[in-house]
N, C-alpha and C positions, 0 to 999 in steps of 0.2 A: 594350147591356143591359147594365143595372146589376151590377156583380161582386159576388157574395156577400161579406158582410161575414164576416171572418177575425180577429176577436177580441171576447174576450167583457169586457166594464164591469161591475164591480159594486163595491155599497154595504151595511156594515156600520152599521147607525145601534143605539148604545145609549146613548139617554135623547138629551144634545145630544152628542155624540161621534161623529161620521159616519169612518169608516174607508173610502180608495178603494185599488180593486185592479183590477187588466185580467190578463187571462190572452191570451198566441198562440202559435200554432205556434213551435216551435225552428226559427227560419232557419240554414241550417249555414254562411254566409257571414259572418252579422250576429254570430251566437255562438258560434263556437265555440274563441274567446283570450276571451270573460268563463267561459264553460264548463273554461274549460282554467284557470285562475286559482281557481275555484270549487274544483275534484279536488283540488288542491293544496293545500289549505287544513287543517290541523292539525287541525280538528271535521269533516270529511268523509271525507278521505284514508284513514284507517282501515275504514269503513264502505265506500266502493263501491269501495276500491282501483283507483281507475282515474288514478293518480297519474304518469302515462307520460308519455315524450316525445312531443313535439309532434306527431311523423308517428304514431308509432302510437294516438294518443289522436284526431285528424283519422278515420282510419280506422271508429274504435270511434263517433264522432259520425255519419259517413258512416252507418251500417249502421243504427244508430238511426234516423235520418231517414227512411230509404227502406224499415225494416221493416213489413211489410202489418199486423201483430197489434199493433202499438202504436199510441199517437202522442206525440208529445214536446212538453211547454210551457214558455217561458218566463211567470213571473210576477211583477208589478211592486207592490209596495206604495206611495201618494203618487206615486207616478210614478218610483220607484226600482226596475232590478230586484233582489230577492230571492229567487228560486224557483226550480226546475227539477222537472218535475212530468213524470212517465211515468205515463201512461195505457194499458193491455194487456187484451186478453181472456182471460179466466184458461180459459175451454175450449179456448185454443189454448197455453197456459202448461203447463209441469210441476207446479204448486204446487199443481195439480188434485187431483195425486192424495196427496193432504196431507190433505184434509178436505171433507166432504161439500156439495159445491161446486154451483152450478145454471146454466144454460148463460147466461143475462145476467146473471152478476157480474162485475163488474170490477175489474182487478186496480192497484195504482199504487205506482211508487216515487216519493220525493223528497226534498226538499234545500233548506234556507233557506242561502244563499250567503254572506252577507256575515254573519260571526260576532257582528257588535253586533247582529243581529236574534237572536239566538238564545240569548232569554232567554223567563222564561216571559208576560210580556206581549203581547209581538211574536210569538213563537211562534205563541204559542194564535192570535192575531188570522190570520197567514199559515197556516198549517195550516189552521184553521176555513175560509176563504175557500178554498183548495185543494179541500176535499172538497165545498162547495157546488159550486163552479164543475162538477169534476166530475160532480154528482147532476142537474145542473142540464143542462150538455152533453150526456150522454149517456144522460139520460132512463131511469138505470139507480135498480133499489131496495134494491141493495148494493154495496158496497167494500168492499174484500179487501187488507189490508198486511200486511208481514211483516216490519218493521222486526229489525235487530240487536238480539240480549238484552241487547245492550249501553248502548242507546239508551237513556241515563236522561231525557232532554226527549221524544225525539217518542213514548215510549209513552205518558207520564202523559197527555201531548196528546190522545192518540187518542183513550183512556179518558174522558176529561173531557168532549169532544166527544160522546160517543155510542157508541165502538167496544166490543167486546166480544170480551175475550180470551178464543179457541179451545183455548190451549194452548203451549206449546214445540215446534217442530218442527227437525231436524236439514235442512238444507237442506247441496247439494253445497259452497258457498262459505262459510257463515257457520250459525251456530247461530240461529235467527228465534225472533221472539213471532209466532204466527199470529192477525192482529185483523179482524173484518168488522166493519161500521158498517151499520146497517139504516137507511133515507132517515127513516122513518117515528122513529126512535130520537134521529138528528140534528136534525131538526126540533122534536119535544121539547125535548130540551137547546136550544134556541134560544128557542121560546117561552118557558123555565122560567127564562134569564137576561132575559129581555125585547128579545133582539134581533130586529129586522127586516133584511128582506134589500131590495135594490131594485136589481135587475139593471135596467142602463141599455143596454146593446149585447149581443148576442150573435154567439158565431160561429153561422153559418148554412152548411145548415141544421143541426139541430139531429138529434141520434142520429148516428150511426157505423156502417160495417163492422162496427167492433171486434164487437159484439153482436148 
């Protein structure tokens, strides 16, 4: 029997410019050292607060992989691992108490690992690809994010992609900006920018028990 495809490949075309991305589920054995390195970067540690000793960090990664209400992914840009992405069910998460949520809302946490990619051009491309991947992977109409209010790169990018800021909220571990992205708004921004999306390979099956 043929095994289900376990990765997604997509391309974003802006005129003659083509950017290739891929996303695959987090592999504990393969990715723990990469994530450990990223979590200790100066641009990540203040927000994620996971610059832990390796033993404690491995325990956190293991729990993340095993959690039933969330899925974890590594994303690559032009063949290079660049981002970590967590998708989670809002209705199974405390964030549901902070806004008028819908049962099919999908929550996300994200980071860009290598500091060299954390600029407006690459950051926009990578985060846009993450959003497109989640919309297609989970067949959802809304994605919810709650970045730290200090994050001056991710918040403007989410707004440019089509996210709407609902306000600031006080979470147990941070002060956050609550942002909701409607699928229709994201697709409208893509059309306005003249960006075409080509999905070459998709994780199978589409959808998930998350929603």
